[in-house]
C-alpha positions in Angstrom: 58.7 23.7 8.7 59.9 27.0 7.4 61.7 27.8 10.6 63.4 24.4 10.7 64.6 24.8 7.1 65.9 28.2 8.0 67.8 26.9 11.0 69.2 24.1 8.9 70.4 26.5 6.2 72.0 28.7 8.9 73.9 25.7 10.3 75.2 24.7 6.9 76.4 28.2 6.2 78.2 28.4 9.5 79.9 25.1 8.8 81.2 26.1 5.4 84.4 27.9 6.7 85.4 24.8 8.7 84.7 22.6 5.6 86.8 24.8 3.5 89.7 24.6 6.0 89.5 20.8 6.0 89.5 20.7 2.2 92.6 22.9 1.9 94.5 21.7 4.9 95.6 25.2 5.5 95.1 27.5 8.5 94.7 31.3 8.2 98.5 31.6 8.1 98.6 29.7 4.8 100.9 27.0 6.3 100.2 23.4 5.6 100.0 21.5 8.8 102.3 18.5 9.3 102.5 15.5 11.7 99.2 14.4 13.3 97.3 17.2 11.6 98.4 16.1 8.1 97.5 12.5 9.0 93.8 13.6 9.5 93.8 15.2 6.0 96.5 13.3 4.0 97.7 15.1 0.8 99.8 13.4 -1.8 103.0 15.3 -2.8 106.2 14.8 -4.7 109.9 15.4 -4.1 112.8 15.3 -6.5 116.3 13.7 -6.1 119.2 14.5 -8.3 121.9 11.8 -8.6 125.4 12.3 -9.7 125.8 10.1 -12.8 127.2 13.0 -14.8 130.1 13.3 -17.2 133.0 15.3 -15.9 133.3 17.4 -19.0 129.7 18.5 -18.9 128.8 18.3 -15.2 127.5 21.8 -14.7 125.3 21.8 -17.8 123.8 18.5 -16.8 123.2 19.7 -13.3 121.3 22.7 -14.7 119.3 20.4 -17.0 118.5 18.0 -14.2 117.3 20.8 -12.0 115.1 22.2 -14.8 113.6 18.8 -15.7 112.8 17.6 -12.2 111.3 21.0 -11.3 108.7 20.4 -14.0 107.4 17.6 -11.8 106.4 20.3 -9.3 108.3 18.8 -6.3 107.9 20.4 -2.9 111.7 20.2 -2.6 114.7 18.7 -4.4 117.7 16.9 -2.9 121.0 17.1 -4.8 123.5 14.4 -4.0 126.9 15.9 -4.6 128.0 19.0 -6.4 130.9 17.7 -8.6 132.5 14.7 -10.2 135.7 13.2 -8.8 137.7 14.3 -11.8 136.8 18.0 -11.4 139.0 20.3 -9.4 138.3 20.8 -5.6 138.7 24.5 -6.0 136.9 27.4 -4.2 136.0 28.7 -7.7 134.2 25.5 -8.7 132.4 25.3 -5.3 131.2 28.9 -5.8 130.0 28.3 -9.3 128.0 25.3 -8.2 126.5 27.3 -5.3 125.2 29.8 -7.9 123.6 27.1 -10.0 121.9 25.6 -7.0 120.8 29.0 -5.7 119.0 29.6 -9.0 116.8 26.5 -8.6 113.1 27.4 -8.7 112.3 24.9 -5.9 113.9 24.5 -2.5 117.1 22.4 -3.0 119.0 20.6 -0.3 122.6 19.5 -0.9 123.7 16.1 0.5 127.5 15.8 0.1 129.0 13.1 -2.1 132.4 11.5 -1.7 133.4 12.9 -5.1 133.1 16.4 -3.6 135.9 16.0 -1.0 137.3 12.6 -0.2 139.8 12.4 -3.0 140.8 16.0 -3.0 144.6 16.8 -2.8 146.6 19.9 -2.4 149.4 21.2 -4.7 151.9 18.9 -3.0 149.8 15.9 -3.8 148.7 15.3 -0.2 145.2 14.6 0.9 143.3 17.7 2.0 139.9 16.0 2.2 139.1 17.3 5.7 139.9 20.9 4.7 137.8 20.7 1.6 134.9 19.2 3.5 135.0 22.1 5.9 135.1 24.5 2.9 132.0 22.8 1.4 130.2 23.3 4.8 131.0 27.0 4.7 129.8 27.4 1.1 126.7 25.2 1.0 125.5 25.2 4.6 125.9 28.8 5.9 122.5 29.0 7.7 119.4 27.0 8.6 117.9 27.2 5.1 118.1 25.2 1.9 119.3 26.7 -1.3 117.1 27.8 -4.2 114.9 30.8 -5.0 112.4 29.7 -2.3 114.5 28.3 0.5 113.1 25.8 3.0 113.7 26.0 6.7 116.0 23.2 8.0 117.2 21.9 11.3 120.9 21.1 11.3 123.0 18.8 13.5 125.4 21.7 13.9 122.8 23.4 16.1 124.0 20.9 18.8 127.2 22.2 20.4 128.8 18.8 20.5 128.5 18.4 16.7 128.9 22.0 15.6 130.9 21.0 12.5 128.2 18.7 10.9 126.0 21.3 9.2 125.6 18.9 6.2 123.3 16.7 8.3 119.9 18.3 8.2 116.2 17.3 8.7 112.9 18.8 7.7 109.3 17.6 7.6 106.5 17.6 5.0 103.2 16.1 5.8 103.6 13.0 7.9 107.1 12.2 6.7 110.5 13.1 8.2 113.3 13.7 5.7 117.0 13.9 6.6 120.5 13.9 5.0 123.3 11.8 6.3 127.0 12.3 5.4 128.0 8.8 4.2 130.4 9.1 1.3 130.8 6.4 -1.3 134.1 4.5 -1.4 133.6 2.8 1.9 132.4 5.8 4.0 135.9 7.3 3.8 137.3 4.5 6.0 141.0 4.4 5.4 142.9 1.2 5.9 146.1 2.9 6.9 146.6 2.8 10.7 146.2 6.1 12.6 144.5 8.0 9.8 140.8 7.4 10.6 140.0 10.3 12.9 137.6 11.9 10.4 135.8 8.7 9.9 135.6 7.9 13.6 134.4 11.4 14.6 131.7 11.4 11.8 130.6 8.0 12.9 129.9 9.3 16.4 128.0 12.3 14.9 126.0 10.1 12.6 125.1 7.7 15.4 123.7 10.5 17.5 121.9 12.0 14.5 120.1 8.7 13.7 119.0 8.1 17.3 117.6 11.7 17.3 115.8 11.2 14.0 114.1 7.9 14.9 113.2 9.1 18.4 111.6 12.2 17.0 109.8 10.2 14.4 108.4 7.8 17.0 107.3 10.7 19.2 105.5 12.6 16.4 103.9 9.5 15.0 105.1 10.1 11.4 104.3 7.6 8.7 107.7 7.5 7.1 111.4 8.5 7.3 113.5 9.2 4.2 117.3 9.2 4.6 119.5 10.6 1.8 123.2 9.7 1.4 125.9 9.2 -1.2 127.0 5.7 -0.2 124.8 2.7 -0.1 125.0 1.5 3.5 123.3 -1.8 2.6 120.7 -2.0 5.4 118.1 -3.3 3.0 120.0 -6.4 1.9 120.2 -9.8 3.6 122.1 -10.0 6.9 125.8 -10.9 6.4 125.9 -9.7 2.7 128.4 -6.9 2.1 128.2 -4.5 -0.9 132.0 -4.2 -0.6 133.2 -7.6 -1.9 136.3 -8.9 -0.2 136.0 -6.6 2.7 135.9 -8.0 6.2 133.4 -6.5 8.7 136.2 -4.6 10.4 137.1 -3.1 7.0 133.6 -2.2 5.9 133.1 1.4 6.7 129.3 1.0 6.7 129.0 -1.9 9.2 128.1 0.1 12.3 125.7 2.5 10.6 124.0 -0.4 8.7 123.4 -2.3 12.0 122.1 0.8 13.7 119.6 1.6 10.9 118.4 -1.9 10.8 117.9 -2.0 14.6 116.1 1.4 14.6 113.9 0.5 11.6 112.7 -2.7 13.3 111.3 -0.7 16.2 109.7 1.9 13.9 106.1 1.4 12.9 106.3 3.3 9.7 108.3 2.9 6.4 112.0 3.9 6.1 113.2 4.8 2.7 117.0 4.9 2.0 118.0 6.9 -1.1 121.6 6.9 -2.2 123.7 7.7 -5.2 124.8 4.1 -6.1 122.2 2.8 -8.5 122.9 0.7 -11.5 123.1 2.9 -14.6 122.0 0.0 -16.8 118.7 -0.7 -15.2 115.6 1.4 -14.5 115.4 2.9 -11.0 113.1 1.1 -8.6 112.2 1.1 -4.9 112.9 -2.3 -3.5 111.7 -3.4 0.0 112.8 -5.7 2.8 110.3 -5.5 5.5 109.7 -1.8 6.2 113.1 -0.8 4.8 113.0 0.5 1.3 115.9 1.4 -1.0 116.3 3.6 -4.1 119.7 3.7 -5.7 120.0 6.5 -8.3 121.8 5.5 -11.5 120.1 8.3 -13.5 120.4 12.1 -13.4 117.2 12.6 -11.5 114.1 10.9 -10.1 110.8 12.1 -8.7 109.1 10.2 -5.8 105.4 10.5 -5.0 104.3 10.3 -1.4 100.8 9.2 -0.6 100.0 9.5 3.1 97.7 6.8 4.3 98.0 4.9 1.0 98.8 1.3 0.5 102.2 2.3 -0.9 103.6 5.4 1.0 106.4 5.9 -1.5 106.3 5.3 -5.3 108.3 6.5 -8.2 106.4 9.0 -10.4 107.1 6.8 -13.5 105.9 3.7 -11.7 109.3 2.0 -11.3 108.8 0.8 -7.8 108.0 -2.4 -5.9 105.4 -2.5 -3.2 106.5 -3.8 0.2 
């Protein structure tokens, strides 16, 4: 009996390191495993999203406050949709100032461009210089494969593909069993212009976004992730009833979101997990909420910021930290 008890004690002591590893979910490198490994040991986490419902005369102060407040929720990262209001200047000076604000964020912060950052910009002659300003934003806010913030996060950018070298604003990263990605879909009809012969930017970006979405969903299927979260400025409307347009009075040919909306719906139907769309077009008069249509969820930000909780393996994969969500 004494020998058997001693052997049992020895076996228990030998198993303790393995049990400790399973409890922490971390290897000797200190890195938290993702994908299939995380699915075996699901850990809840939170991420933050900063909208752009700011006043033009106090935009920078409100951005700083939003970063400070959402950081108190201890998010693993923050996504900021847009860096300025439409009424603010499209100057290099302002872009540089906002870059400094974002770089001071205590958490990793990823910038998803908004239409107010570039689509309405004009030069001194009053002519549109939207494309030039978008390229400048790419230089300032996406210089490498890392997020902004004091503790940057490694990202994979679409610009790593030679064919789409310009589209550094589209990036993806993973945390636990969830794939996150940004998508350049500006509000105001996805920068689709009705004037004939002036849609080259829209058409080129449409091709890039189509390839990006195919890549994201194929990768998510291959890795067996539980969910995909897509961040954009414009509401593409994939979560609403078929045939309903968010752009009242627009025909399908005039709706700049038609093709991407159909693509997201088709890809989501084949995906076994949840797909959460987060955009900058929420109602400022109502409390934010995640609404679902099948496995497609939607969160429109009408507030300065929101924190989303992710519970791998839970009945509700995504939920607002303040409880303002609807279960699918």
